[in-house]
C-alpha positions in Angstrom: 14.1 50.5 -17.3 17.7 51.0 -16.7 19.4 52.6 -20.1 16.4 54.4 -20.9 16.1 57.5 -18.5 17.6 60.0 -21.6 16.2 57.9 -24.4 14.6 60.0 -27.0 10.7 58.5 -28.2 12.5 57.4 -31.7 14.7 55.0 -29.6 11.9 53.8 -27.5 9.5 53.2 -30.4 12.2 51.0 -32.2 13.3 49.1 -29.1 9.9 47.9 -27.4 7.0 48.8 -29.8 8.1 48.3 -33.3 7.9 44.7 -33.8 5.9 42.0 -35.2 2.9 40.6 -33.3 -0.7 39.6 -33.5 -3.1 41.6 -31.4 -6.0 39.3 -30.3 -9.0 41.4 -28.7 -11.7 39.6 -26.8 -14.2 40.5 -23.9 -12.0 39.2 -21.1 -8.6 40.8 -22.6 -6.0 42.0 -25.2 -3.5 39.7 -25.9 -0.5 40.8 -28.0 1.3 37.5 -29.5 5.0 38.4 -30.5 6.1 36.7 -33.8 8.7 34.2 -33.1 11.5 35.9 -34.8 11.0 39.1 -32.9 13.7 40.6 -30.3 12.3 41.0 -27.2 14.9 41.2 -24.8 14.0 43.7 -22.6 10.3 42.7 -22.5 11.3 39.4 -21.4 13.7 40.5 -18.7 10.6 43.0 -17.6 8.9 39.2 -16.5 5.5 40.4 -17.7 5.3 37.6 -20.5 2.3 35.7 -19.9 1.2 37.8 -17.0 -2.8 39.5 -17.0 -1.6 43.2 -16.7 -4.4 46.1 -15.5 -4.8 48.6 -17.7 -6.9 51.5 -15.8 -8.1 53.6 -18.9 -9.4 50.1 -20.6 -12.5 49.8 -18.0 -10.5 46.5 -16.1 -9.5 45.3 -19.4 -6.4 43.0 -18.6 -3.3 43.1 -21.0 -1.1 39.6 -21.8 1.8 39.4 -23.6 2.6 36.2 -25.1 5.2 34.7 -27.7 3.4 33.2 -30.8 3.0 29.5 -31.1 2.1 29.0 -34.4 -1.5 28.7 -36.2 -4.0 27.3 -33.8 -6.1 24.7 -35.7 -9.4 23.5 -34.3 -9.7 20.0 -33.8 -11.2 17.2 -36.3 -14.3 16.2 -35.4 
C-alpha cells in the first residue's frame, strides 16, 4: 500500500486496525462491520469492502468487511 513502505507497526495499527467495529463469526464467514463514524479511507480505497476475502489459515473461512447499518430488528409476526 502506498505510503506504508517504511511505516512502523504503531502507525499501521493506528491507521488500519484501531477503529470501532463489530465482529460477527458464523460457520460461513467472519464479518467485520465498521461503525458508521469509523475513518476508513485506506480500507475503502482498497476495494475490499463487501467482498469475501479468502484467509488460508482459517481453513477456507472467508473475511467480509462491511459498514455498520444499524441494529437488525427481527420482523414482528
